[in-house]
VEXKELO-699543 format. One line per 2 residues: number of its first residue (from 0); their letters; for each residue x, z, y of N, C-alpha, C. Coordinates in pm, whole numbers. Layout:
VEXKELO-699543
NUM	a	X Z Y X Z Y X Z Y  ...
//
This chain:
VEXKELO-699543
0	xx	-2243 -2519 -195 -2155 -2476 -303 -2156 -2324 -314  -2169 -2275 -434 -2172 -2130 -455 -2031 -2075 -451
2	xx	-2007 -1978 -362 -1874 -1919 -350 -1851 -1818 -460  -1722 -1798 -500 -1692 -1694 -599 -1735 -1558 -547
4	xx	-1769 -1470 -638 -1819 -1337 -600 -1721 -1262 -511  -1589 -1272 -539 -1493 -1196 -459 -1491 -1244 -315
6	xx	-1518 -1375 -294 -1521 -1424 -158 -1645 -1377 -85  -1757 -1374 -156 -1880 -1323 -95 -1864 -1177 -55
8	xx	-1803 -1098 -143 -1780 -957 -112 -1695 -943 12  -1586 -1021 19 -1499 -1012 136 -1574 -1052 262
10	xx	-1656 -1156 251 -1730 -1199 368 -1825 -1093 420  -1887 -1019 329 -1978 -910 369 -1900 -803 443
12	xx	-1784 -767 389 -1708 -658 448 -1648 -698 582  -1618 -828 599 -1549 -871 720 -1644 -929 825
14	xx	-1772 -929 798 -1867 -981 896 -1868 -894 1021  -1897 -952 1138 -1902 -872 1261 -2002 -758 1249
16	xx	-1969 -647 1311 -2057 -530 1306 -2194 -566 1361  -2298 -522 1293 -2433 -560 1332 -2495 -462 1430
18	xx	-2430 -347 1448 -2490 -245 1533 -2394 -206 1646  -2327 -306 1704 -2233 -278 1812 -2308 -220 1932
20	xx	-2246 -126 1998 -2313 -62 2111 -2317 -157 2229  -2419 -146 2312 -2441 -239 2422 -2347 -213 2539
22	xx	-2319 -88 2571 -2238 -55 2686 -2093 -33 2646  -2005 -44 2746 -1864 -21 2719 -1841 124 2678
24	xx	-1780 147 2561 -1753 284 2520 -1634 338 2599  -1621 468 2603 -1504 528 2665 -1390 530 2562
26	xx	-1265 534 2610 -1154 551 2516 -1172 673 2427  -1227 780 2482 -1251 901 2403 -1345 872 2285
28	xx	-1453 800 2310 -1546 767 2202 -1479 681 2094  -1396 587 2138 -1331 497 2043 -1231 572 1955
30	xx	-1149 657 2015 -1047 725 1934 -1109 834 1847  -1215 897 1895 -1283 997 1811 -1342 930 1687
32	xx	-1401 813 1705 -1458 743 1590 -1347 693 1497  -1238 647 1555 -1120 604 1476 -1074 717 1384
34	xx	-1070 839 1436 -1029 953 1353 -1128 976 1239  -1257 952 1264 -1355 965 1158 -1335 858 1050
36	xx	-1299 736 1092 -1269 632 995 -1151 672 906  -1048 728 970 -930 771 894 -967 879 793
38	xx	-1046 976 838 -1087 1085 749 -1165 1030 630  -1254 936 654 -1332 878 544 -1244 800 449
40	xx	-1151 722 503 -1064 641 419 -973 726 332  -911 826 392 -824 913 312 -905 997 214
42	xx	-1028 1030 252 -1114 1101 159 -1143 1019 35  -1170 888 54 -1192 800 -61 -1064 784 -142
44	xx	-950 774 -75 -823 763 -147 -799 887 -232  -832 1003 -178 -817 1128 -254 -909 1128 -376
46	xx	-1033 1086 -358 -1125 1081 -472 -1072 987 -580  -1015 874 -538 -957 781 -633 -839 840 -707
48	xx	-756 916 -636 -640 980 -699 -684 1086 -800  -791 1156 -768 -840 1257 -863 -893 1190 -990
50	xx	-964 1079 -974 -1011 1006 -1092 -893 954 -1173  -792 904 -1105 -671 856 -1173 -607 969 -1253
52	xx	-595 1086 -1195 -537 1200 -1266 -618 1235 -1390  -751 1225 -1380 -837 1253 -1496 -814 1150 -1607
54	xx	-802 1023 -1568 -779 918 -1669 -642 933 -1733  -544 976 -1656 -411 999 -1712 -414 1116 -1809
56	xx	-487 1221 -1775 -498 1335 -1866 -563 1293 -1997  -663 1206 -1989 -727 1158 -2111 -630 1075 -2194
58	xx	-550 993 -2128 -450 911 -2197 -347 997 -2268  -293 1096 -2199 -187 1176 -2259 -238 1269 -2368
60	xx	-367 1304 -2362 -427 1387 -2467 -451 1307 -2594  -496 1183 -2578 -524 1099 -2694 -483 954 -2661
62	xx	-353 925 -2672 -304 795 -2629 -350 680 -2720  -418 585 -2659 -454 462 -2729 -471 354 -2623
64	xx	-492 232 -2668 -497 121 -2573 -615 133 -2477  -729 178 -2526 -847 189 -2439 -822 288 -2325
66	xx	-762 400 -2356 -736 501 -2252 -624 457 -2158  -527 382 -2210 -425 326 -2122 -487 226 -2026
68	xx	-574 140 -2074 -639 43 -1987 -728 113 -1884  -792 223 -1923 -876 298 -1830 -791 361 -1719
70	xx	-673 411 -1755 -584 468 -1654 -534 360 -1559  -500 244 -1614 -456 134 -1529 -567 89 -1434
72	xx	-690 81 -1486 -802 42 -1400 -825 145 -1290  -807 273 -1321 -822 378 -1220 -714 368 -1114
74	xx	-593 331 -1155 -484 312 -1057 -520 199 -960  -566 86 -1013 -604 -26 -926 -719 11 -833
76	xx	-817 82 -887 -930 124 -805 -886 219 -693  -796 311 -725 -746 405 -624 -673 334 -512
78	xx	-608 223 -543 -533 149 -442 -625 88 -336  -746 52 -373 -833 -18 -277 -860 66 -154
80	xx	-892 192 -174 -918 279 -59 -788 310 14  -683 340 -62 -558 378 4 -505 265 93
82	xx	-505 141 44 -447 33 123 -520 13 255  -648 44 258 -721 33 385 -680 140 485
84	xx	-607 243 440 -560 346 533 -423 315 591  -356 212 542 -220 187 591 -217 151 739
86	xx	-327 104 792 -336 71 934 -324 196 1022  -340 315 965 -327 439 1043 -181 484 1055
88	xx	-90 405 997 53 433 1010 108 376 1140  239 388 1155 319 327 1262 292 390 1399
90	xx	170 398 1442 142 461 1570 123 611 1559  136 667 1439 111 809 1420 226 871 1339
92	xx	315 944 1402 431 999 1331 393 1096 1219  278 1160 1229 234 1250 1122 215 1172 992
94	xx	156 1054 1003 132 971 886 262 907 837  341 858 928 466 791 887 562 886 817
96	xx	568 1011 862 658 1107 798 613 1140 656  486 1120 628 424 1153 500 420 1035 405
98	xx	407 914 458 376 795 379 477 766 270  605 794 294 708 763 195 693 840 65
100	xx	618 947 67 596 1024 -57 491 959 -146  405 874 -89 294 821 -167 302 670 -191
102	xx	371 596 -105 366 450 -121 502 385 -102  611 458 -120 744 399 -104 767 293 -211
104	xx	833 187 -173 871 78 -262 975 -6 -189  1050 -93 -253 1062 -103 -399 1137 18 -455
106	xx	1129 36 -585 1196 150 -647 1290 104 -756  1400 178 -771 1493 157 -881 1441 237 -1000
108	xx	1366 170 -1086 1293 240 -1191 1382 303 -1296  1508 262 -1302 1601 325 -1396 1627 471 -1367
110	xx	1596 516 -1248 1602 659 -1218 1506 737 -1306  1391 678 -1337 1282 750 -1402 1287 741 -1554
112	xx	1300 619 -1608 1276 598 -1751 1363 484 -1803  1345 452 -1928 1424 345 -1989 1390 211 -1925
114	xx	1488 122 -1923 1473 -11 -1867 1540 -112 -1958  1505 -238 -1942 1565 -345 -2021 1712 -363 -1983
116	xx	1790 -412 -2079 1933 -432 -2054 1959 -525 -1937  1867 -618 -1912 1884 -711 -1801 1883 -641 -1665
118	xx	1831 -520 -1661 1828 -441 -1537 1969 -407 -1490  2063 -397 -1584 2199 -359 -1550 2223 -211 -1571
120	xx	2348 -171 -1556 2385 -34 -1587 2435 46 -1467  2462 -22 -1356 2511 50 -1239 2481 -28 -1112
122	xx	2492 42 -1003 2468 -19 -872 2574 32 -775  2625 -56 -691 2725 -16 -591 2666 75 -485
124	xx	2533 72 -469 2469 147 -361 2388 267 -411  2372 279 -544 2287 386 -596 2347 446 -722
126	xx	2403 565 -710 2465 632 -825 2362 672 -930  2235 678 -892 2129 722 -983 2050 604 -1040
128	xx	2105 486 -1032 2037 362 -1068 1980 367 -1210  2053 424 -1303 2005 436 -1441 2012 581 -1489
130	xx	1979 673 -1402 1986 815 -1440 1891 849 -1554  1775 784 -1561 1677 803 -1668 1648 951 -1691
132	xx	1583 1010 -1595 1553 1153 -1599 1469 1189 -1721  1381 1099 -1763 1297 1130 -1879 1382 1150 -2004
134	xx	1492 1080 -2015 1578 1092 -2134 1684 1200 -2122  1709 1249 -2001 1823 1339 -1981 1781 1468 -1913
136	xx	1765 1575 -1987 1728 1704 -1928 1835 1761 -1836  1960 1728 -1861 2069 1773 -1774 2166 1658 -1755
138	xx	2209 1637 -1632 2305 1531 -1607 2389 1564 -1485  2505 1498 -1480 2595 1509 -1367 2614 1369 -1309
140	xx	2585 1353 -1181 2601 1225 -1114 2672 1250 -982  2781 1179 -962 2853 1191 -836 2895 1333 -803
142	xx	2931 1409 -906 2972 1546 -885 2859 1644 -867  2735 1597 -879 2619 1685 -864 2553 1710 -999
144	xx	2529 1835 -1031 2459 1871 -1154 2310 1878 -1127  2231 1817 -1215 2085 1817 -1202 2026 1876 -1329
146	xx	1950 1982 -1313 1880 2043 -1425 1736 1990 -1426  1711 1896 -1517 1578 1838 -1529 1511 1882 -1658
148	xx	1548 2001 -1703 1491 2052 -1827 1339 2058 -1817  1290 2103 -1705 1145 2112 -1683 1105 2002 -1584
150	xx	1025 1910 -1630 974 1805 -1541 843 1853 -1480  845 1876 -1350 726 1923 -1280 726 1870 -1138
152	xx	629 1910 -1061 615 1859 -925 736 1895 -839  792 2013 -861 907 2055 -782 1027 1966 -808
154	xx	1051 1932 -934 1163 1843 -966 1144 1707 -902  1024 1651 -916 1000 1517 -864 1011 1511 -713
156	xx	940 1600 -646 934 1594 -499 1054 1659 -432  1103 1768 -493 1209 1845 -427 1349 1801 -459
158	xx	1370 1739 -576 1504 1701 -618 1522 1550 -629  1432 1483 -698 1456 1344 -733 1418 1244 -625
160	xx	1311 1268 -551 1263 1167 -457 1367 1142 -348  1412 1017 -342 1516 973 -248 1646 1051 -266
162	xx	1676 1090 -390 1798 1164 -418 1920 1080 -378  2021 1147 -328 2140 1078 -281 2120 1005 -151
164	xx	2005 1027 -85 1977 958 40 1944 811 21  1910 771 -101 1879 631 -132 1728 612 -135
166	xx	1674 529 -46 1529 511 -37 1470 451 -164  1551 375 -238 1500 312 -361 1484 413 -475
168	xx	1533 533 -459 1511 637 -560 1374 699 -537  1273 622 -572 1134 662 -554 1090 734 -680
170	xx	1063 861 -667 1027 943 -784 881 984 -783  810 960 -672 672 1005 -658 586 892 -606
172	xx	455 913 -608 363 821 -545 307 714 -638  231 623 -577 161 520 -652 254 436 -739
174	xx	372 400 -687 455 305 -760 533 369 -874  566 496 -863 622 566 -978 519 574 -1090
176	xx	394 603 -1054 285 607 -1153 262 467 -1210  264 366 -1124 247 228 -1170 351 191 -1275
178	xx	477 224 -1249 583 194 -1345 559 263 -1478  517 388 -1472 495 462 -1596 375 408 -1674
180	xx	274 357 -1607 158 304 -1675 180 163 -1730  255 82 -1659 274 -58 -1700 412 -84 -1762
182	xx	515 -12 -1718 650 -48 -1755 698 -168 -1675  822 -209 -1699 878 -321 -1625 802 -451 -1655
184	xx	790 -533 -1551 741 -670 -1570 864 -757 -1594  884 -798 -1717 1003 -873 -1757 978 -1024 -1759
186	xx	869 -1069 -1694 830 -1209 -1700 883 -1293 -1585  961 -1231 -1494 1012 -1301 -1376 894 -1366 -1304
188	xx	899 -1497 -1279 786 -1564 -1214 698 -1637 -1316  708 -1595 -1442 616 -1644 -1543 493 -1555 -1551
190	xx	392 -1596 -1629 269 -1516 -1639 291 -1385 -1712  215 -1284 -1672 220 -1156 -1741 273 -1044 -1655
192	xx	218 -924 -1676 260 -803 -1604 340 -715 -1700  364 -590 -1661 430 -496 -1750 347 -471 -1875
194	xx	411 -434 -1984 340 -421 -2111 381 -295 -2186  385 -182 -2116 419 -57 -2183 312 -24 -2287
196	xx	350 13 -2407 251 46 -2509 199 188 -2494  77 216 -2539 25 353 -2530 106 452 -2613
198	xx	177 403 -2713 258 492 -2797 377 551 -2722  407 502 -2603 509 567 -2519 464 705 -2475
200	xx	334 735 -2495 279 867 -2460 227 940 -2584  266 892 -2700 217 948 -2826 328 1029 -2892
202	xx	321 1159 -2883 428 1245 -2935 444 1229 -3086  334 1207 -3156 338 1196 -3303 393 1062 -3349
204	xx	374 955 -3269 420 821 -3306 495 760 -3187  595 830 -3142 659 800 -3013 741 671 -3016
206	xx	714 585 -2918 802 472 -2890 868 498 -2755  984 442 -2737 1054 460 -2610 1129 590 -2600
208	xx	1105 681 -2694 1175 809 -2693 1123 905 -2588  1137 1036 -2617 1111 1141 -2517 967 1137 -2466
210	xx	872 1117 -2556 733 1098 -2513 677 1221 -2442  712 1341 -2486 659 1460 -2420 709 1469 -2276
212	xx	833 1432 -2254 886 1434 -2117 823 1323 -2031  794 1210 -2092 726 1103 -2017 586 1147 -1978
214	xx	519 1215 -2069 387 1271 -2037 398 1369 -1921  496 1457 -1926 513 1557 -1821 538 1489 -1686
216	xx	618 1382 -1688 648 1312 -1562 522 1247 -1506  449 1176 -1591 330 1106 -1544 225 1205 -1491
218	xx	204 1314 -1561 104 1412 -1516 148 1479 -1386  278 1508 -1372 327 1569 -1249 314 1473 -1131
220	xx	344 1345 -1154 333 1246 -1047 188 1231 -1002  95 1232 -1097 -47 1221 -1062 -94 1343 -984
222	xx	-50 1462 -1026 -88 1584 -954 -30 1585 -813  92 1536 -797 153 1529 -664 77 1433 -573
224	xx	33 1321 -628 -43 1225 -547 -170 1290 -494  -238 1366 -578 -357 1439 -533 -320 1538 -424
226	xx	-214 1615 -444 -170 1712 -343 -141 1645 -210  -69 1534 -215 -30 1466 -91 -151 1411 -17
228	xx	-247 1356 -90 -366 1304 -23 -455 1416 29  -457 1530 -38 -528 1646 17 -466 1687 150
230	xx	-335 1680 158 -266 1713 284 -306 1619 395  -316 1489 364 -350 1392 468 -497 1402 509
232	xx	-584 1431 416 -724 1454 452 -734 1571 550  -661 1678 522 -661 1794 612 -606 1757 749
234	xx	-508 1668 752 -446 1628 879 -541 1549 967  -645 1486 909 -741 1409 988 -871 1484 1015
236	xx	-885 1604 958 -1002 1684 992 -988 1739 1134  -1098 1782 1197 -1087 1844 1329 -983 1957 1328
238	xx	-892 1953 1423 -784 2050 1430 -660 2007 1356  -667 1897 1279 -551 1848 1204 -453 1775 1293
240	xx	-326 1771 1250 -220 1716 1334 -235 1566 1355  -274 1490 1253 -287 1345 1268 -401 1310 1364
242	xx	-514 1383 1354 -625 1361 1446 -584 1399 1589  -516 1509 1603 -476 1553 1737 -386 1451 1805
244	xx	-300 1385 1727 -206 1289 1786 -280 1175 1856  -396 1135 1804 -466 1021 1864 -581 1061 1955
246	xx	-624 1186 1951 -740 1225 2032 -705 1311 2152  -589 1372 2153 -552 1459 2266 -546 1380 2396
248	xx	-485 1263 2391 -480 1171 2505 -543 1040 2458  -668 1011 2495 -737 894 2441 -667 761 2469
250	xx	-603 749 2584 -532 623 2612 -414 607 2518  -341 715 2496 -232 710 2398 -288 685 2258
252	xx	-409 735 2233 -474 709 2105 -504 562 2086  -551 494 2191 -572 350 2182 -441 278 2152
254	xx	-334 323 2216 -203 263 2190 -163 281 2045  -190 399 1989 -157 424 1848 -238 333 1757
256	xx	-365 311 1789 -450 224 1708 -393 83 1703  -355 31 1819 -307 -107 1825 -165 -119 1772
258	xx	-87 -12 1783 45 -13 1721 31 -24 1569  -62 51 1513 -84 43 1370 -131 -95 1327
260	xx	-226 -152 1401 -277 -285 1367 -165 -390 1376  -93 -389 1486 8 -492 1508 129 -479 1417
262	xx	173 -357 1395 291 -337 1310 263 -367 1164  144 -330 1116 108 -364 979 93 -515 965
264	xx	28 -578 1063 5 -722 1058 136 -799 1057  229 -762 1143 349 -845 1162 467 -799 1075
266	xx	535 -694 1117 660 -657 1050 642 -615 906  536 -538 878 521 -482 744 459 -584 647
268	xx	340 -635 679 270 -720 582 323 -864 586  320 -928 701 369 -1066 709 517 -1074 676
270	xx	593 -974 719 738 -978 703 790 -919 573  796 -786 567 862 -720 454 789 -740 322
272	xx	657 -747 325 582 -755 199 553 -897 154  562 -994 246 526 -1130 208 638 -1230 233
274	xx	684 -1242 355 784 -1345 386 915 -1321 315  959 -1197 303 1087 -1168 238 1085 -1216 93
276	xx	981 -1183 20 972 -1228 -119 961 -1379 -130  893 -1442 -32 878 -1587 -34 1012 -1656 -6
278	xx	1088 -1601 88 1220 -1658 117 1311 -1651 -5  1311 -1535 -69 1400 -1512 -183 1343 -1563 -314
280	xx	1215 -1595 -317 1145 -1633 -441 1170 -1528 -549  1161 -1402 -507 1201 -1291 -594 1081 -1204 -629
282	xx	1040 -1200 -757 925 -1118 -795 949 -968 -776  1076 -927 -767 1105 -785 -743 1067 -744 -601
284	xx	1043 -842 -513 1005 -813 -375 854 -812 -355  777 -824 -464 633 -808 -448 599 -660 -462
286	xx	502 -615 -386 481 -471 -374 437 -406 -505  334 -457 -568 285 -399 -694 345 -479 -809
288	xx	477 -468 -826 547 -562 -913 531 -533 -1062  489 -413 -1100 472 -381 -1242 333 -423 -1292
290	xx	235 -414 -1206 95 -434 -1244 40 -571 -1207  113 -650 -1128 62 -777 -1074 -66 -756 -994
292	xx	-68 -649 -915 -184 -617 -833 -158 -645 -684  -50 -715 -653 -6 -732 -514 -111 -802 -429
294	xx	-177 -901 -483 -277 -974 -405 -388 -881 -356  -425 -783 -439 -527 -687 -399 -477 -597 -287
296	xx	-355 -551 -297 -300 -464 -194 -291 -536 -60  -247 -662 -61 -242 -739 64 -382 -757 122
298	xx	-477 -790 38 -614 -811 84 -669 -686 153  -650 -571 91 -707 -449 147 -629 -397 268
300	xx	-501 -430 277 -429 -402 402 -494 -474 519  -522 -603 500 -585 -680 606 -725 -628 636
302	xx	-799 -590 533 -932 -534 556 -923 -407 640  -820 -327 620 -800 -207 701 -782 -240 849
304	xx	-709 -348 878 -692 -392 1017 -828 -430 1076  -906 -504 1001 -1042 -538 1043 -1124 -412 1072
306	xx	-1117 -317 981 -1195 -194 994 -1170 -126 1128  -1043 -117 1166 -1008 -46 1289 -1057 -123 1411
308	xx	-1042 -254 1411 -1087 -328 1529 -1238 -321 1546  -1311 -330 1436 -1457 -331 1444 -1519 -192 1434
310	xx	-1438 -89 1413 -1490 48 1409 -1584 73 1294  -1550 19 1175 -1641 32 1061 -1561 51 934
312	xx	-1629 103 835 -1567 125 703 -1677 135 600  -1663 60 492 -1757 68 381 -1699 163 278
314	xx	-1758 281 266 -1704 383 177 -1721 343 31  -1647 412 -53 -1652 383 -197 -1792 404 -253
316	xx	-1870 491 -191 -2006 514 -239 -2108 423 -170  -2056 318 -101 -2138 217 -32 -2201 267 97
318	xx	-2167 386 142 -2213 436 272 -2131 367 380  -2197 301 472 -2130 224 576 -2117 308 703
320	xx	-1997 321 754 -1970 397 875 -1943 297 989  -2012 313 1100 -1991 227 1216 -1999 312 1342
322	xx	-1929 267 1446 -1934 340 1572 -1856 270 1680  -1832 337 1794 -1761 276 1907 -1626 222 1864
324	xx	-1597 98 1904 -1480 29 1849 -1395 -35 1957  -1276 -75 1917 -1192 -156 2004 -1262 -286 2042
326	xx	-1333 -346 1947 -1405 -468 1978 -1507 -447 2089  -1580 -337 2084 -1676 -305 2192 -1605 -292 2326
328	xx	-1491 -223 2323 -1416 -198 2446 -1362 -328 2505  -1302 -412 2419 -1246 -539 2466 -1356 -634 2511
330	xx	-1465 -640 2436 -1574 -731 2470 -1636 -697 2605  -1647 -567 2634 -1705 -526 2762 -1616 -565 2880
332	xx	-1485 -569 2856 -1391 -599 2966 -1353 -746 2972  -1329 -807 2853 -1281 -945 2846 -1346 -1013 2726
334	xx	-1467 -1061 2742 -1540 -1118 2627 -1463 -1229 2555  -1394 -1315 2629 -1322 -1425 2565 -1212 -1373 2473
336	xx	-1148 -1266 2513 -1041 -1209 2431 -1098 -1148 2303  -1212 -1085 2314 -1275 -1031 2193 -1311 -1144 2097
338	xx	-1359 -1256 2151 -1390 -1370 2064 -1263 -1422 1996  -1153 -1427 2072 -1026 -1472 2014 -978 -1377 1904
340	xx	-994 -1246 1928 -950 -1149 1828 -1036 -1159 1703  -1167 -1174 1721 -1255 -1190 1606 -1220 -1315 1527
342	xx	-1191 -1424 1598 -1157 -1549 1531 -1025 -1537 1454  -929 -1469 1515 -799 -1452 1449 -812 -1367 1323
344	xx	-890 -1260 1332 -912 -1174 1215 -986 -1250 1105  -1084 -1330 1144 -1159 -1408 1046 -1070 -1510 976
346	xx	-982 -1575 1052 -892 -1674 993 -796 -1608 895  -746 -1490 931 -657 -1420 838 -734 -1376 714
348	xx	-856 -1326 735 -938 -1286 622 -963 -1401 526  -988 -1520 579 -1010 -1636 494 -884 -1672 416
350	xx	-768 -1664 483 -641 -1694 414 -614 -1592 304  -645 -1466 330 -628 -1363 227 -727 -1382 112
352	xx	-846 -1427 143 -943 -1456 38 -892 -1568 -53  -833 -1672 6 -781 -1782 -75 -666 -1733 -164
354	xx	-579 -1649 -108 -469 -1594 -186 -522 -1508 -300  -617 -1425 -269 -675 -1336 -369 -746 -1415 -480
356	xx	-821 -1517 -438 -894 -1598 -535 -796 -1672 -628  -688 -1723 -573 -589 -1792 -656 -529 -1695 -758
358	xx	-500 -1574 -714 -444 -1474 -806 -542 -1436 -915  -671 -1438 -884 -773 -1402 -982 -801 -1516 -1081
360	xx	-776 -1639 -1039 -821 -1753 -1120 -709 -1846 -1168  -593 -1845 -1101 -491 -1946 -1131 -359 -1887 -1174
362	xx	-301 -1800 -1092 -169 -1745 -1121 -148 -1618 -1040  -65 -1528 -1091 -38 -1402 -1022 48 -1425 -898
364	xx	51 -1323 -813 124 -1335 -687 272 -1362 -710  334 -1299 -812 475 -1323 -834 502 -1468 -877
366	xx	405 -1533 -939 417 -1675 -969 402 -1759 -842  313 -1717 -753 291 -1792 -628 419 -1804 -545
368	xx	499 -1698 -545 620 -1700 -460 741 -1756 -534  723 -1804 -656 834 -1856 -734 892 -1984 -675
370	xx	1021 -2006 -696 1088 -2127 -649 1024 -2249 -714  1002 -2353 -634 947 -2478 -684 797 -2482 -694
372	xx	729 -2371 -666 582 -2368 -672 529 -2404 -534  524 -2533 -505 488 -2580 -371 349 -2533 -330
374	xx	253 -2546 -419 115 -2510 -384 100 -2359 -367  157 -2281 -460 149 -2136 -450 220 -2083 -327
376	xx	341 -2136 -300 415 -2097 -179 332 -2123 -54  263 -2236 -52 186 -2275 66 70 -2179 91
378	xx	7 -2131 -16 -103 -2035 -1 -52 -1904 60  64 -1858 14 122 -1736 69 164 -1759 214
380	xx	228 -1872 242 274 -1900 378 157 -1911 474  46 -1966 429 -71 -1977 517 -121 -1840 559
382	xx	-120 -1744 465 -160 -1607 501 -61 -1545 598  66 -1569 577 169 -1518 669 146 -1576 809
384	xx	122 -1705 817 100 -1770 947 -19 -1709 1020  -125 -1681 947 -244 -1624 1009 -217 -1480 1056
386	xx	-140 -1404 978 -103 -1268 1019 -22 -1270 1148  70 -1364 1158 151 -1376 1280 62 -1413 1397
388	xx	-28 -1509 1376 -117 -1551 1484 -206 -1437 1531  -259 -1358 1438 -346 -1248 1479 -265 -1141 1553
390	xx	-138 -1126 1519 -53 -1029 1591 -37 -1071 1737  -24 -1201 1762 -12 -1249 1900 -137 -1212 1981
392	xx	-254 -1217 1917 -377 -1179 1987 -383 -1028 2005  -337 -952 1907 -329 -806 1923 -243 -771 2043
394	xx	-134 -843 2064 -48 -818 2180 -122 -847 2310  -208 -947 2309 -289 -976 2428 -390 -864 2453
396	xx	-444 -806 2348 -537 -693 2364 -464 -575 2425  -342 -548 2378 -262 -439 2434 -245 -459 2585
398	xx	-213 -581 2625 -194 -610 2767 -324 -596 2845  -434 -645 2787 -562 -640 2857 -611 -498 2879
400	xx	-578 -409 2787 -620 -269 2802 -521 -188 2883  -416 -255 2930 -317 -191 3018 -258 -66 2953
402	xx	-210 -84 2831 -156 29 2754 -4 43 2765  57 -38 2851 200 -26 2870 277 -94 2758
404	xx	406 -67 2752 492 -130 2652 470 -65 2515  442 -147 2417 430 -102 2279 521 -187 2194
406	xx	611 -124 2122 704 -196 2034 646 -201 1893  607 -319 1852 555 -337 1717 670 -353 1618
408	xx	643 -315 1493 744 -328 1388 782 -475 1371  913 -500 1358 961 -634 1331 1009 -646 1187
410	xx	1058 -763 1153 1112 -788 1020 1217 -897 1030  1333 -873 972 1438 -974 974 1392 -1104 911
412	xx	1305 -1096 811 1258 -1216 744 1179 -1307 837  1121 -1249 942 1048 -1328 1042 1132 -1355 1166
414	xx	1212 -1256 1206 1282 -1264 1333 1421 -1325 1324  1485 -1315 1208 1621 -1367 1191 1644 -1391 1041
416	xx	1579 -1493 988 1575 -1513 844 1713 -1534 782  1809 -1585 861 1942 -1609 805 2007 -1480 757
418	xx	1973 -1368 821 2036 -1241 782 1988 -1192 647  1876 -1243 599 1823 -1202 468 1922 -1235 357
420	xx	2001 -1342 375 2092 -1386 269 2232 -1327 286  2253 -1246 388 2386 -1188 411 2407 -1063 330
//
């Protein structure tokens, strides 16, 4: 039987490394190569962000449907490289302190722009729930005056992002840009993504009001994304803080690698990004909720975990990077455990392929997690189960390498599901 193209592609990327080294690598060799993988991944993410900024500039200069679709396609393309870098989080405080500026979610989009009446007009936990900065150059909220006359990078990053100490006040990063390109997805668990018209960026034929300010916001957000990714690329270059964190002490570097793999696999991806939305059957809990791109983000998160274990990365220009890996290290010491880890990663990869294929051919991810969708729910749950199982093997790898106690990220949706409804 001929497999769909997307499954063949995934199989190529997830196949065991063909040039694994014969001898046991040193921890120093493994963490040095890991830093090179991070540098390559963030470099590709930066290139994608720059292309996205160019497509946005073309859209705002001459807004039409073709240029809007090109900007949306550039956003999706930029996500593929970035999501493969999420595995470098959790074990590295340099990355974690930075990550909220580029990939924070979910967001209360009423902070940024107009929303449907069904969104509501106020929130008990967020005074800025419907601040609508694009429509209001000056406003007073909770006794605080905000001058938003000029929408620029300083306003977005310095004033609005997480304003009031509320994490849902996401003013920067991929998801703020996603909202501006797609608008709200008002389809609940029915088919369809956001449907913002290109005329929302057309000053001469403006829909949605305040088109020049919306243009300013979108361009500033795109420029900030480029700035932030340039910062992270610098952090992984020789002498950079993120590289130093994992290479100064190679054993601690191995611990950081496995912390990133295990925490992304369990608490973040299986828990907060998948199980929580499945429990609640809530499309607002899917990560790329405006664009219906969530299946892609989940797939590439898992591919990033694979990349780190096998010490490889397929760059956007098709240049394949390979070198000393955790797999080489584990196989040299405990061959059976390496086989178990490979099998667990392969099983998760297959489950993610099925989820991705269903989203491409049958229904979007937000439909899969809808109440009463027995088959769709089962596909998502199968991927969650595989993520949990692979985390258990990651914990065995941590023990086998004698890395001491490592606390992986948890999730109430996995560890104490009853509290989700409280």
